[in-house]
Every structure is written in C-alpha cells, then in structure tokens.
C-alpha positions as a Markdown table, in Angstrom:
| # | Residue | x | y | z |
|---|---|---|---|---|
| 1 | Met | -17.0 | -2.1 | 30.1 |
| 2 | Lys | -17.4 | -4.8 | 27.5 |
| 3 | Leu | -15.2 | -7.6 | 29.8 |
| 4 | Ile | -17.6 | -7.2 | 32.4 |
| 5 | Leu | -20.7 | -7.6 | 29.8 |
| 6 | Leu | -19.1 | -10.5 | 28.7 |
| 7 | Phe | -18.4 | -12.2 | 32.3 |
| 8 | Leu | -22.1 | -11.5 | 32.9 |
| 9 | Leu | -23.3 | -13.2 | 29.5 |
| 10 | Leu | -20.9 | -16.1 | 30.0 |
| 11 | Phe | -22.2 | -16.2 | 34.2 |
| 12 | Ser | -25.9 | -16.0 | 33.0 |
| 13 | Val | -25.3 | -18.9 | 30.2 |
| 14 | Leu | -23.8 | -21.0 | 33.0 |
| 15 | Gln | -26.8 | -20.4 | 35.5 |
| 16 | Ala | -28.8 | -21.0 | 33.0 |
| 17 | Glu | -31.0 | -24.6 | 34.1 |
| 18 | Asp | -30.5 | -27.5 | 32.3 |
| 19 | Pro | -34.1 | -28.7 | 31.2 |
| 20 | Lys | -33.1 | -32.3 | 31.6 |
| 21 | Val | -31.5 | -32.0 | 35.2 |
| 22 | Arg | -34.6 | -29.7 | 35.9 |
| 23 | Leu | -37.0 | -32.3 | 34.7 |
| 24 | Phe | -35.3 | -35.1 | 36.5 |
| 25 | Asp | -35.0 | -33.4 | 39.9 |
| 26 | Leu | -38.9 | -32.5 | 40.0 |
| 27 | Tyr | -39.8 | -36.4 | 38.8 |
| 28 | Glu | -37.0 | -37.3 | 41.8 |
| 29 | Gln | -38.8 | -34.9 | 44.1 |
| 30 | Gly | -42.2 | -36.4 | 43.3 |
| 31 | Asp | -43.5 | -33.3 | 42.1 |
| 32 | Tyr | -45.3 | -34.8 | 39.3 |
| 33 | Lys | -47.5 | -32.2 | 38.0 |
| 34 | Arg | -44.4 | -29.5 | 38.1 |
| 35 | Ala | -42.4 | -32.2 | 36.2 |
| 36 | Cys | -45.2 | -32.3 | 33.7 |
| 37 | Asn | -46.1 | -28.9 | 32.9 |
| 38 | Tyr | -42.7 | -27.9 | 32.8 |
| 39 | Gly | -41.8 | -30.7 | 30.3 |
| 40 | Ile | -44.4 | -29.6 | 28.1 |
| 41 | Arg | -43.1 | -26.2 | 28.0 |
| 42 | Lys | -39.7 | -27.4 | 27.5 |
| 43 | Phe | -40.4 | -30.6 | 25.5 |
| 44 | Asn | -38.1 | -29.5 | 22.4 |
| 45 | Lys | -35.4 | -29.5 | 24.3 |
| 46 | Phe | -35.5 | -33.3 | 25.1 |
| 47 | Ser | -37.7 | -34.6 | 22.8 |
| 48 | Lys | -35.0 | -36.8 | 20.9 |
| 49 | Asp | -33.5 | -39.0 | 24.6 |
| 50 | Glu | -36.3 | -41.4 | 24.8 |
| 51 | Ser | -35.3 | -41.7 | 28.6 |
| 52 | Leu | -36.6 | -38.3 | 29.1 |
| 53 | Val | -39.1 | -38.7 | 27.0 |
| 54 | Ser | -40.4 | -41.5 | 29.2 |
| 55 | Leu | -39.7 | -39.4 | 32.7 |
| 56 | Tyr | -42.1 | -36.5 | 31.4 |
| 57 | Ala | -44.7 | -38.9 | 30.1 |
| 58 | Phe | -44.3 | -40.7 | 33.8 |
| 59 | Ser | -44.6 | -37.4 | 35.1 |
| 60 | Cys | -48.2 | -36.2 | 33.1 |
| 61 | Leu | -49.4 | -40.0 | 34.4 |
| 62 | Lys | -48.7 | -40.1 | 37.4 |
| 63 | Ser | -50.6 | -36.1 | 37.8 |
| 64 | Asp | -53.2 | -37.6 | 35.9 |
| 65 | Phe | -52.7 | -35.5 | 32.7 |
| 66 | Val | -53.2 | -39.0 | 30.4 |
| 67 | Asp | -54.6 | -36.8 | 27.5 |
| 68 | Arg | -50.7 | -35.7 | 27.3 |
| 69 | Leu | -49.4 | -38.9 | 26.9 |
| 70 | Ser | -49.8 | -39.1 | 23.1 |
| 71 | Ile | -46.7 | -37.4 | 21.9 |
| 72 | Pro | -44.8 | -39.2 | 24.3 |
| 73 | Ile | -46.4 | -42.6 | 22.6 |
| 74 | Ser | -45.8 | -41.7 | 19.3 |
| 75 | Ile | -42.1 | -40.8 | 20.0 |
| 76 | Leu | -41.0 | -43.8 | 22.1 |
| 77 | Lys | -40.3 | -46.4 | 19.6 |
| 78 | Lys | -36.1 | -46.5 | 19.0 |
| 79 | Ser | -35.4 | -48.8 | 22.1 |
| 80 | Ser | -36.9 | -51.4 | 23.6 |
| 81 | Asp | -37.8 | -49.7 | 26.8 |
| 82 | Gly | -38.9 | -46.6 | 24.4 |
| 83 | Arg | -41.5 | -49.2 | 22.8 |
| 84 | Lys | -42.7 | -51.2 | 26.2 |
| 85 | Asn | -43.1 | -47.7 | 27.8 |
| 86 | Ala | -45.2 | -46.6 | 25.0 |
| 87 | Ala | -47.2 | -49.8 | 25.0 |
| 88 | Tyr | -47.9 | -49.4 | 28.7 |
| 89 | Leu | -48.6 | -45.4 | 28.1 |
| 90 | Ser | -51.0 | -46.5 | 25.4 |
| 91 | Ile | -53.2 | -49.0 | 27.3 |
| 92 | Ile | -53.8 | -46.6 | 30.2 |
| 93 | Leu | -55.1 | -44.1 | 27.5 |
| 94 | Met | -57.3 | -46.0 | 25.4 |
| 95 | Gln | -58.8 | -47.0 | 29.2 |
| 96 | Lys | -59.5 | -43.8 | 29.7 |
| 97 | Lys | -60.7 | -42.7 | 26.6 |
| 98 | Leu | -62.7 | -45.7 | 26.5 |
| 99 | Leu | -64.0 | -45.2 | 30.2 |
| 100 | Tyr | -65.1 | -42.1 | 29.1 |
| 101 | His | -66.9 | -43.0 | 26.4 |
| 102 | Ala | -68.8 | -45.3 | 28.4 |
| 103 | Leu | -69.6 | -42.8 | 30.8 |
| 104 | Ile | -71.1 | -40.2 | 28.7 |
| 105 | Asp | -72.6 | -43.0 | 26.3 |
| 106 | Glu | -73.9 | -45.4 | 28.4 |
| 107 | Ile | -71.5 | -47.9 | 26.3 |
| 108 | Asn | -71.6 | -51.3 | 27.1 |
| 109 | Leu | -67.8 | -52.6 | 27.8 |
| 110 | Ser | -68.1 | -55.9 | 29.4 |
| 111 | Ala | -68.2 | -57.5 | 25.6 |
| 112 | Phe | -64.6 | -56.6 | 25.4 |
| 113 | Ser | -61.3 | -57.8 | 26.9 |
| 114 | Phe | -58.4 | -55.5 | 27.3 |
| 115 | Pro | -54.9 | -55.4 | 28.8 |
| 116 | Ser | -54.5 | -53.9 | 32.3 |
| 117 | Thr | -51.8 | -51.9 | 34.3 |
| 118 | Asp | -51.4 | -51.5 | 37.9 |
| 119 | Thr | -52.4 | -47.6 | 37.7 |
| 120 | Thr | -55.9 | -46.8 | 39.8 |
| 121 | Leu | -57.6 | -45.9 | 36.5 |
| 122 | Ser | -56.8 | -49.5 | 35.1 |
| 123 | Lys | -58.4 | -51.0 | 38.5 |
| 124 | Val | -61.8 | -49.0 | 37.8 |
| 125 | Phe | -61.5 | -49.3 | 34.3 |
| 126 | Asp | -61.2 | -53.3 | 35.0 |
| 127 | Leu | -63.9 | -53.0 | 37.1 |
| 128 | Tyr | -66.3 | -51.2 | 35.2 |
| 129 | Ser | -66.0 | -53.1 | 31.9 |
| 130 | Lys | -66.9 | -56.5 | 34.2 |
| 131 | Asn | -70.1 | -55.1 | 35.4 |
| 132 | Glu | -68.4 | -55.1 | 38.8 |
| 133 | Tyr | -70.2 | -52.0 | 40.8 |
| 134 | Glu | -72.9 | -50.7 | 42.5 |
| 135 | Lys | -74.7 | -47.7 | 40.4 |
| 136 | Arg | -76.3 | -45.0 | 42.9 |
| 137 | Gly | -77.3 | -42.2 | 41.3 |
| 138 | Ser | -74.8 | -40.8 | 38.7 |
| 139 | Lys | -72.3 | -42.6 | 40.7 |
| 140 | Tyr | -70.5 | -46.1 | 40.1 |
| 141 | Tyr | -69.1 | -47.6 | 43.4 |
| 142 | Leu | -66.4 | -50.6 | 42.6 |
| 143 | Asn | -64.9 | -52.2 | 45.5 |
| 144 | Asp | -61.2 | -53.4 | 45.2 |
| 145 | Asp | -60.9 | -57.1 | 44.3 |
| 146 | Thr | -57.0 | -57.6 | 45.5 |
| 147 | Leu | -56.9 | -54.9 | 48.6 |
| 148 | Glu | -59.7 | -54.9 | 51.5 |
| 149 | His | -61.2 | -52.3 | 52.8 |
| 150 | Val | -60.8 | -50.4 | 49.2 |
| 151 | Tyr | -63.2 | -49.0 | 47.3 |
| 152 | Tyr | -63.0 | -46.6 | 44.2 |
| 153 | Lys | -65.9 | -44.2 | 43.4 |
| 154 | Leu | -66.4 | -43.5 | 39.5 |
| 155 | Phe | -68.0 | -40.7 | 38.7 |
| 156 | Leu | -68.2 | -37.5 | 36.1 |
| 157 | Lys | -68.4 | -33.5 | 37.0 |
| 158 | Lys | -69.1 | -31.0 | 34.7 |
| 159 | His | -66.3 | -28.1 | 34.5 |
| 160 | Ser | -66.6 | -25.7 | 31.8 |
| 161 | Asn | -69.3 | -27.5 | 29.8 |
| 162 | Ile | -66.6 | -30.7 | 29.5 |
| 163 | Asn | -67.1 | -33.4 | 31.6 |
| 164 | Lys | -63.8 | -34.9 | 33.6 |
| 165 | Ile | -63.9 | -38.5 | 35.0 |
| 166 | Ile | -63.4 | -38.0 | 38.8 |
| 167 | Ile | -62.0 | -41.4 | 40.9 |
| 168 | Gln | -62.2 | -41.2 | 44.4 |
| 169 | Glu | -60.2 | -43.8 | 46.3 |
| 170 | Tyr | -61.4 | -44.8 | 50.0 |
| 171 | His | -59.6 | -46.7 | 52.6 |
| 172 | Asp | -61.8 | -48.1 | 55.7 |
| 173 | Asn | -64.6 | -45.4 | 54.2 |
| 174 | Arg | -62.2 | -42.8 | 54.3 |
| 175 | Leu | -61.4 | -40.8 | 51.3 |
| 176 | Thr | -57.5 | -40.7 | 50.6 |
| 177 | Thr | -57.1 | -40.3 | 46.9 |
| 178 | Glu | -58.8 | -38.2 | 44.3 |
| 179 | His | -57.9 | -38.7 | 40.8 |
| 180 | Val | -59.1 | -36.3 | 38.0 |
| 181 | Tyr | -59.0 | -37.1 | 34.1 |
| 182 | Arg | -59.4 | -34.3 | 32.0 |
C-alpha cells in the first residue's frame, strides 16, 4: 500500500506543471491575457529569471495590463537586456499614467518631450501631447501620422467609480482593435 501511495505521489509531482514552461507556452500561443494572469499568480516561482520576468511583463503589456509592469520594471536590472526591457516598459507605464492624468485633470502635455515606443498607447500619447487631435464632446479623434486610413478614438469610460482609458483603433472607418487601460 505504501508503495502505491509513493508511486502516486511521485507521478503527481512529475505531472505537476512547470510554471516557466506554462508561461512560455501561453506566450507562444499568443494567449497574452492568460499568460499575464498566470504569471501574476506564479511570479515568485520565476522572479529571479529575467527572461521569464520579461516574458511575463510583455504578456501583460500585450493584454493592456500596463499597471502590472511596475514590479517587473524594478526587477529587470541585472542584465543589459533586462535593463533595456525595463526602460522600454517604463516609458509605456509613464505614458499611460500621464495620459490618464491629462484626460482626467485636463493637463496640457504639449510643453513636454517624452520618448516613444511602437505601441498603440505610445502613438496615441504622442499625438495627444502634440495636440494633434480633434475633440468632439468627451472623445478625442487622432489620425495616425504613419498609417493611411487609420485613426484612433480616445476617451475615458467610468467603471465601478474608476475611469478607464479606452483607445479604439479604426482602419477605413471600421473598428479593428479596442484597448482598455485600467
């Protein structure tokens, strides 16, 4: 009987999911939201591995959980790639926070010059901070300056007494992507 229990215990340990493998698989499958949510639950299992911390952070970025970037940013400092990723992620987090501040408190960002990234959030931030938008009611319409027939609609939406930034991306007047920043 003890042998059977020992065998079952050993089998269950071998079948236990390796958080590092699972996180990588979810990312590779393009299931960024699940990768981010899984990563936050298992973070302590891989927090010393900068490549996995980066994988977790980019999963959260690609699923619009930008506020989850602060812990990875503070950890990514041991390697050149880690520091580069931390700097990149810091820019995006800063842009989200400043855009949120500007939209709610009606702060003008045009006097400032900030770095940029290739994300939709950065494109919208850059256009907004250069006052390259048309405001209709409480919504901002921003034409992409690099892609023809692409524009963004930027606005706040209140959910459970918290404002969320919404960025809708349109191609040829058809909504193609909606980003929700909590």
